[in-house]
BADRENBA-924805 format. One line per 5 residues: number of its first residue (from 1); their letters; for each residue z, y, x of N, C-alpha, C. Coordinates in Angstrom, 3 decimals. Each point is the difference from the previous one (the first is absolute). Example, Ala and Ser with C-alpha at 12.3 -4.5 7.8 and 13.67 -1.06 7.14 Angstrom:
1) as) 7.800,-5.690,13.190,0.000,1.190,-0.890,0.000,1.200,0.900; -0.720,1.050,-0.350,0.060,1.190,0.820,0.730,1.090,-0.770
This chain:
1) mrsyf) 0.000,-1.191,0.829,0.000,1.191,-0.829,0.000,1.238,0.862; -0.517,-0.149,1.111,0.087,1.070,0.993,-0.635,1.292,-0.468; -1.290,-0.065,-0.330,-0.729,1.240,-0.231,0.585,0.851,-1.103; 0.211,-0.598,-1.166,0.402,0.807,-1.141,1.457,0.442,0.110; 0.863,-0.894,0.453,1.403,0.384,0.081,0.206,1.092,1.029
6) rampl) -0.769,-0.008,1.079,0.109,1.082,0.968,-0.561,1.295,-0.560; -0.898,-0.120,-0.978,-0.592,1.194,-0.594,0.788,0.523,-1.193; 1.056,-0.698,-0.375,0.771,0.414,-1.164,0.541,1.426,0.099; 0.562,0.427,1.138,0.455,1.384,0.075,-1.118,0.994,-0.281; -1.202,-0.304,0.469,-1.139,0.880,-0.263,-0.341,0.006,-1.476
11) alava) 0.039,-1.174,-0.620,-0.298,-0.084,-1.424,0.982,0.830,-0.805; 1.270,-0.089,0.363,0.998,0.783,-0.716,-0.144,1.473,0.320; -0.357,0.330,1.226,-0.160,1.403,0.377,-1.094,0.656,-0.829; -1.083,-0.751,-0.241,-1.085,0.540,-0.816,0.480,0.230,-1.427; 0.799,-0.941,-0.505,0.473,0.105,-1.375,1.085,1.052,-0.162
16) lvall) 0.674,0.314,1.101,1.149,0.900,-0.081,-0.215,1.275,0.800; -1.184,0.563,-0.088,-0.215,1.303,0.636,1.056,0.958,-0.508; 0.283,-0.069,-1.290,1.132,0.729,-0.573,0.236,-0.479,-1.414; 1.261,-0.103,-0.405,0.347,-0.303,-1.375,0.475,1.304,-0.623; -0.760,0.509,-0.949,0.244,1.326,-0.552,0.664,-0.111,-1.364
21) sgtap) 1.055,0.767,-0.231,0.741,-0.087,-1.255,-0.487,0.977,-1.040; -0.738,1.034,0.369,-0.416,0.961,-1.000,-0.454,1.285,0.642; 0.270,1.094,-0.645,-0.480,1.283,0.492,1.162,0.928,0.304; 1.016,-0.520,0.650,1.145,0.835,0.338,-0.427,1.079,0.968; 0.567,1.201,-0.123,-0.336,1.073,0.943,0.298,-0.430,1.427
26) aqaqk) -0.797,0.502,0.934,0.140,-0.403,1.392,1.406,0.222,0.505; 0.647,1.107,-0.398,1.311,0.296,0.531,1.071,-0.951,-0.541; -0.309,-0.718,-1.108,0.981,-0.892,-0.604,-0.232,-1.459,0.383; -1.002,-0.267,0.775,-0.330,-1.378,0.341,1.064,-0.627,0.897; 0.237,-1.283,-0.259,0.911,-0.802,0.812,-0.797,-1.207,0.473
31) nayir) -0.194,-0.112,1.294,-0.867,-1.037,0.552,0.782,-1.003,0.835; -0.617,-1.158,0.234,0.594,-1.034,0.842,-1.133,-0.773,0.664; 0.351,-0.947,0.854,-1.029,-0.811,0.635,0.504,-1.418,0.195; -0.948,-0.900,0.153,0.307,-1.408,0.295,-0.779,-0.423,1.241; 0.406,-1.112,0.590,-0.739,-0.620,1.108,-0.591,-1.294,-0.552
36) ssvll) -1.280,0.038,-0.311,-0.624,-1.121,-0.686,0.034,-1.294,0.802; -0.113,0.084,1.313,0.010,-1.225,0.812,1.336,-0.722,-0.114; 1.096,0.759,-0.076,1.328,-0.598,-0.157,0.124,-0.652,-1.373; -0.446,0.716,-1.022,0.070,-0.540,-1.355,-0.778,-1.301,-0.128; -1.203,-0.015,0.534,-0.859,-1.161,-0.172,0.404,-1.154,0.907
41) dqapg) 0.624,0.309,1.113,0.480,-1.057,0.884,1.217,-0.703,-0.591; 0.828,0.760,-0.716,1.248,-0.539,-0.529,-0.042,-0.235,-1.511; -1.130,0.222,-0.607,-0.109,-0.157,-1.451,0.303,-1.442,-0.409; 0.873,-0.189,-0.987,0.264,-1.354,-0.490,-1.288,-0.680,-0.439; -0.159,-1.239,0.397,-1.188,-0.760,-0.367,-1.092,0.010,1.043
46) radaq) 0.070,0.928,0.956,-1.060,0.087,1.000,-0.043,-1.251,0.858; 1.153,-0.441,0.509,0.037,-1.172,0.876,-0.464,-1.247,-0.748; 0.414,-0.134,-1.255,-0.415,-1.159,-0.794,-1.502,0.008,-0.224; -0.540,1.181,-0.274,-1.442,0.099,-0.227,-0.774,-0.358,1.261; 0.475,0.472,1.141,-0.683,-0.301,1.254,0.091,-1.495,0.315
51) qqfek) 1.169,-0.581,-0.256,0.162,-1.436,0.242,-0.917,-0.816,-0.913; -0.114,0.434,-1.245,-0.879,-0.690,-0.941,-1.447,0.075,0.452; -0.405,1.170,0.466,-1.377,0.161,0.457,-0.281,-0.892,1.207; 0.920,-0.037,0.941,-0.192,-0.822,1.195,-0.042,-1.480,-0.348; 0.778,-0.404,-1.000,-0.019,-1.396,-0.446,-1.368,-0.351,-0.570
56) etapf) -0.549,0.912,-0.802,-1.312,-0.244,-0.595,-1.114,0.075,1.032; 0.229,0.725,1.072,-1.019,0.187,1.031,-0.191,-1.222,0.880; 1.059,-0.755,0.248,-0.028,-1.078,0.993,-1.164,-0.979,-0.176; -0.260,-0.542,-1.196,-1.103,-0.962,-0.130,-1.365,0.615,0.311; -0.176,1.253,-0.359,-1.270,0.649,0.258,-0.184,0.288,1.486
61) sdqik) 1.098,0.303,0.670,-0.071,0.194,1.446,-0.476,-1.278,0.680; 0.528,-1.128,-0.458,-0.420,-1.289,0.568,-1.475,-0.258,-0.270; -0.447,0.337,-1.190,-1.400,-0.222,-0.355,-0.933,0.823,0.886; 0.323,1.261,0.184,-0.835,0.856,0.833,0.015,-0.467,1.447; 1.146,-0.469,0.468,0.075,-0.491,1.380,-0.886,-1.228,0.188
66) rmnds) 0.007,-0.903,-0.975,-0.855,-1.188,0.100,-1.476,0.391,0.016; -0.377,0.942,-0.844,-1.389,0.460,-0.024,-0.379,0.642,1.327; 0.910,0.788,0.541,-0.258,0.668,1.266,-0.136,-1.007,1.142; 0.887,-0.992,0.020,-0.056,-1.026,1.039,-1.295,-0.799,-0.096; -0.404,-0.318,-1.231,-1.233,-0.765,-0.200,-1.211,0.780,0.486
71) lnami) -0.026,1.286,-0.282,-1.123,0.826,0.427,-0.029,0.135,1.517; 1.163,0.191,0.604,0.060,0.102,1.458,-0.456,-1.292,0.669; 0.377,-1.146,-0.583,-0.410,-1.289,0.558,-1.510,-0.173,-0.120; -0.545,0.445,-1.105,-1.448,-0.087,-0.215,-0.748,0.830,1.045; 0.510,1.193,0.279,-0.623,0.866,0.998,0.129,-0.595,1.395
76) anytk) 1.195,-0.568,0.296,0.219,-0.601,1.314,-0.940,-1.176,0.230; -0.182,-0.825,-1.011,-0.912,-1.147,0.117,-1.438,0.468,0.198; -0.389,1.040,-0.701,-1.347,0.543,0.159,-0.207,0.522,1.417; 0.982,0.733,0.494,-0.103,0.576,1.347,-0.131,-1.097,1.049; 0.775,-1.071,-0.184,-0.013,-1.097,0.972,-1.348,-0.736,-0.003
81) aqatl) -0.585,-0.140,-1.181,-1.235,-0.778,-0.111,-1.257,0.855,0.045; 0.161,1.299,0.091,-1.135,0.904,-0.140,-1.119,-0.286,1.005; 0.384,-0.278,1.236,-1.004,-0.204,1.051,-0.861,-1.224,-0.252; 0.504,-0.975,-0.751,-0.744,-1.246,-0.234,-0.762,0.012,-1.324; 0.148,1.062,-0.753,-0.656,0.054,-1.309,-1.394,0.590,0.099
86) tpaar) -0.864,-0.463,-0.869,-1.328,0.601,-0.094,0.124,1.369,-0.667; -0.979,0.876,0.176,0.060,1.307,-0.672,0.206,-0.119,-1.508; -0.649,-0.961,-0.617,0.143,-0.177,-1.443,1.419,-0.419,-0.366; 0.577,-0.896,0.817,1.361,-0.459,-0.262,1.004,1.130,0.214; -0.243,0.824,1.036,0.904,1.137,0.227,-0.037,0.962,-1.182
91) etrgr) -1.189,0.234,-0.515,-0.122,0.908,-1.131,0.709,-0.566,-1.226; -0.166,-1.304,-0.229,0.651,-0.633,-1.153,1.514,0.068,0.116; 0.520,-0.364,1.198,1.452,0.032,0.199,0.531,1.424,-0.118; -0.756,0.947,0.532,0.437,1.394,-0.075,0.088,0.488,-1.440; -0.965,-0.390,-0.802,0.021,0.412,-1.407,1.165,-0.664,-0.746
96) eiqgk) 0.291,-1.236,0.352,1.137,-0.678,-0.626,1.308,0.736,0.316; 0.106,0.448,1.237,1.210,0.738,0.392,0.077,1.330,-0.725; -1.127,0.677,-0.098,-0.003,1.272,-0.716,0.392,-0.183,-1.467; -0.475,-1.073,-0.604,0.357,-0.274,-1.389,1.476,-0.290,-0.157; 0.550,-0.759,0.941,1.423,-0.326,-0.056,0.853,1.244,0.236
101) qaeyq) -0.463,0.843,0.903,0.732,1.232,0.255,-0.033,0.910,-1.231; -1.127,0.065,-0.682,-0.097,0.822,-1.207,0.947,-0.520,-1.073; 0.094,-1.312,-0.132,0.901,-0.593,-0.971,1.459,0.283,0.379; 0.286,-0.084,1.295,1.353,0.296,0.500,0.380,1.433,-0.352; -0.913,0.937,0.244,0.293,1.403,-0.276,0.123,0.252,-1.503
106) rrtnd) -0.857,-0.637,-0.786,0.062,0.178,-1.445,1.335,-0.482,-0.554; 0.421,-1.168,0.466,1.257,-0.566,-0.475,1.192,0.858,0.438; -0.042,0.472,1.233,1.080,0.853,0.498,0.095,1.284,-0.815; -1.139,0.626,-0.264,-0.006,1.233,-0.791,0.527,-0.242,-1.410; -0.360,-1.134,-0.576,0.445,-0.328,-1.348,1.521,-0.138,-0.050
111) lqqka) 0.560,-0.692,0.976,1.448,-0.177,0.041,0.718,1.318,0.255; -0.589,0.845,0.830,0.615,1.288,0.271,0.040,0.876,-1.250; -1.070,-0.037,-0.789,-0.025,0.774,-1.236,1.048,-0.508,-0.985; 0.118,-1.316,-0.105,1.007,-0.568,-0.886,1.405,0.344,0.498; 0.155,0.021,1.324,1.307,0.327,0.572,0.391,1.439,-0.316
116) qqrea) -0.948,0.909,0.105,0.289,1.402,-0.292,0.425,0.174,-1.457; -0.653,-0.727,-0.890,0.366,0.075,-1.413,1.411,-0.535,-0.206; 0.312,-1.103,0.667,1.332,-0.588,-0.137,1.073,0.915,0.591; -0.317,0.630,1.133,0.937,0.950,0.592,0.326,1.114,-0.978; -1.029,0.505,-0.647,0.204,1.091,-0.952,0.872,-0.456,-1.162
121) elvqp) -0.205,-1.236,-0.457,0.809,-0.528,-1.100,1.465,-0.106,0.385; 0.269,-0.396,1.235,1.375,-0.155,0.449,0.668,1.338,0.310; -0.778,0.938,0.516,0.562,1.277,0.447,0.165,0.999,-1.134; -0.911,-0.011,-0.960,0.006,1.043,-1.029,1.320,0.099,-0.766; 0.616,-1.122,-0.407,1.287,0.122,-0.693,1.072,0.672,0.860
126) ildrv) -0.046,-0.244,1.309,0.969,0.632,0.895,-0.246,1.497,0.067; -1.260,0.384,0.143,-0.339,1.420,0.022,0.413,0.680,-1.305; -0.235,-0.689,-1.118,0.344,0.581,-1.302,1.509,0.217,-0.108; 0.783,-0.977,0.477,1.452,0.152,-0.069,0.488,1.113,0.906; -0.617,0.120,1.178,0.389,1.074,0.919,-0.296,1.355,-0.621
131) kgaie) -1.206,0.143,-0.539,-0.353,1.283,-0.621,0.886,0.294,-1.207; 0.327,-1.053,-0.765,0.876,0.196,-1.152,1.389,0.448,0.422; 0.527,-0.594,1.074,1.330,0.379,0.483,0.002,1.436,0.516; -1.066,0.376,0.686,-0.098,1.387,0.490,0.001,0.970,-1.175; -0.744,-0.325,-1.039,-0.068,0.892,-1.163,1.366,0.110,-0.689
136) evrve) 0.706,-1.134,-0.102,1.328,0.042,-0.619,0.953,0.880,0.792; -0.008,-0.163,1.323,0.880,0.813,0.843,-0.421,1.466,-0.072; -1.297,0.254,-0.068,-0.476,1.379,-0.094,0.526,0.665,-1.272; -0.102,-0.743,-1.124,0.463,0.554,-1.274,1.510,0.201,0.018; 0.734,-1.021,0.482,1.458,0.105,0.041,0.468,1.150,0.887
141) ggysf) -0.731,0.216,1.100,0.395,1.060,0.919,-0.561,1.361,-0.351; -0.865,0.059,-1.003,-0.587,1.263,-0.393,-0.962,0.573,1.025; -0.707,-0.891,0.733,-0.933,0.455,1.026,-1.360,0.317,-0.614; -0.601,1.061,0.474,-1.351,0.330,-0.433,-1.035,-0.831,0.747; 0.204,-0.161,1.311,-0.911,-0.777,0.830,0.785,-0.995,0.840
146) vfnad) -0.606,-1.178,0.201,0.502,-0.960,0.983,-1.152,-0.266,0.959; 0.197,0.384,1.248,-1.048,-0.140,1.008,0.215,-1.248,0.847; -1.077,-0.461,0.597,0.083,-1.103,0.960,0.061,0.581,1.399; 1.072,-0.277,0.728,0.206,0.601,1.316,-0.335,-0.949,1.139; -0.709,-1.070,-0.279,-0.355,-0.920,1.076,-1.024,0.618,0.944
151) qgssl) -0.161,-0.661,1.148,-0.964,0.468,0.990,-1.385,0.077,-0.627; -0.687,1.090,0.274,-1.318,0.215,-0.570,0.018,0.942,-1.184; 1.202,0.316,-0.505,0.085,0.946,-1.108,-0.135,1.420,0.530; -0.158,0.945,-0.920,-0.155,1.399,0.389,1.338,0.690,0.255; 1.097,-0.688,-0.271,1.317,0.591,0.223,0.366,-0.105,1.474
156) vamdk) 0.407,1.101,0.600,0.305,0.001,1.430,1.482,0.228,0.280; 0.764,0.471,-0.981,1.434,0.205,0.168,0.676,-0.121,-1.359; 1.118,-0.733,-0.054,0.676,-0.240,-1.268,1.513,0.071,0.185; 0.690,0.391,-1.051,1.450,-0.042,-0.051,0.417,-1.431,-0.334; 0.730,-0.659,0.889,0.374,-1.397,-0.222,0.821,-0.193,-1.261
161) nldit) 0.640,1.049,-0.461,0.776,-0.100,-1.237,-0.885,-0.186,-1.226; -1.296,0.265,0.154,-0.937,-0.152,-1.111,-0.675,-1.372,-0.012; 0.390,-0.869,0.934,-0.571,-1.341,0.080,0.656,-0.882,-1.076; -0.770,-0.448,-0.974,0.544,-0.825,-1.084,-0.422,-1.464,0.130; -0.440,-0.394,1.196,-0.465,-1.373,0.207,1.068,-1.018,-0.364
166) drvlt) 1.229,0.214,0.453,1.082,-0.960,-0.282,0.312,-0.065,-1.496; -0.089,1.123,-0.664,0.254,0.009,-1.443,-1.072,-0.793,-0.739; -1.235,0.127,0.467,-1.085,-0.758,-0.633,0.179,-1.497,0.253; 0.415,-0.364,1.214,0.250,-1.419,0.304,1.096,-0.560,-0.891; 1.047,0.772,-0.197,1.085,-0.438,-0.882,-0.513,-0.216,-1.416
171) klrsv) -0.833,0.914,-0.446,-0.591,-0.126,-1.339,-0.878,-1.246,-0.083; -0.787,-0.244,1.040,-0.860,-1.181,0.030,0.819,-1.278,-0.095; 1.073,-0.068,0.770,0.818,-1.212,0.034,0.721,-0.233,-1.316; 0.234,1.067,-0.727,0.721,-0.143,-1.268,-0.860,-0.644,-1.083; -1.331,0.036,0.186,-0.882,-0.585,-1.013,-0.694,-1.263,0.512
176) taaap) 0.410,-0.500,1.156,-0.658,-1.165,0.590,0.068,-1.216,-0.910; 1.156,-0.216,-0.632,0.173,-1.193,-0.823,-0.980,-0.040,-1.161; -0.382,1.182,-0.492,-0.905,0.049,-1.149,-1.465,-0.013,0.401; -0.296,0.126,1.290,-1.390,0.072,0.456,-0.618,-1.387,0.040; -1.273,-0.161,-0.455,-0.671,-1.309,0.053,-0.301,-0.404,1.425
181) kpttg) 0.105,-1.298,0.274,-0.314,-0.507,1.328,-1.491,-0.284,0.109; -0.542,0.015,1.251,-1.435,-0.280,0.186,-0.370,-1.366,-0.543; -1.179,-0.109,-0.606,-0.492,-1.269,-0.502,-0.641,-0.792,1.123; -0.206,-1.266,-0.237,-0.565,-0.866,1.033,-1.345,-0.521,-0.441; -0.664,-0.657,0.946,-1.220,-0.702,-0.324,-1.274,0.749,0.220
186) apaaa) 0.052,1.237,0.475,-1.230,0.759,0.225,-0.547,-0.297,1.378; -1.281,0.253,0.242,-0.601,-0.254,1.305,0.554,0.914,1.056; -0.116,-0.405,1.225,0.541,0.772,1.105,-1.054,0.320,1.023; 0.458,0.595,1.113,-0.921,0.620,0.940,-0.496,-0.925,1.075; -1.118,0.361,0.559,-0.439,-0.603,1.244,0.868,0.538,1.105
191) psgvt) 0.240,-0.770,1.066,0.877,0.463,1.066,-0.610,1.136,0.782; 0.879,0.848,0.497,-0.489,1.075,0.857,-0.239,-0.543,1.399; -0.852,0.643,0.721,-0.214,-0.371,1.396,-1.032,-1.084,0.215; -0.659,-0.481,-1.053,-1.043,-1.015,0.167,-1.261,0.692,0.476; -0.452,-0.378,1.134,-1.184,0.652,0.572,-1.264,-0.692,-0.485
196) rpqtp) -1.065,0.755,-0.058,-1.275,-0.547,-0.427,-0.719,-0.623,1.191; -0.309,-1.302,-0.053,-0.706,-0.613,1.142,-1.350,0.627,0.175; -0.438,0.051,1.230,-1.306,0.578,0.309,-1.100,-1.003,-0.312; -1.045,0.477,-0.615,-1.123,-0.859,-0.350,-1.001,-0.026,1.141; -0.399,-1.206,0.450,-0.975,-0.075,1.089,-1.348,0.549,-0.431
201) pld) -0.718,0.671,0.863,-1.316,0.550,-0.359,-0.998,-1.106,-0.245; -0.903,0.223,-0.919,-1.066,-0.955,-0.249,-1.142,0.227,0.997; -0.525,-1.073,0.527,-1.132,0.109,0.916,-1.283,0.213,-0.772
């Protein structure tokens, strides 16, 4: 669950550019900020969701590894026998490898797309609960805006007394028991780090 879970702070940052309560005069505004990376790292359910995703990923990782090993072996055998093959045989073997590589890439892309969809299914409820907790704390505290103060934000200096991250975490934990747990049985991702074997040139 590497890609999406690491991107969760960014996803929340986009959603929480500011939570606005209304049209209060500028001089009457009361603002606060949160650290989205802390919230999303410690959000109840995050570890379970990541564990569930990794569990679903394992069989697909094995499948992609077997396909990759098979393709590499096919290329190695071609390379070893290339000098003894006729031009026609080299062309035939080369095309077979290209076809297998295309199938390998197609299957990998398909699994990656399914994995991204599954990641979104597991992460979205967590994001929704985080945003809901922020809104509740904002209303309770009478804040006009709640900003995200994580790295990359436009905020360059903040009063630490305005940091409501811990209050939001407390709110999140108070509703954990009522939150639905991630469902199982969805497809998972292809493993990261699988390199694409090089296709031998056709003569």
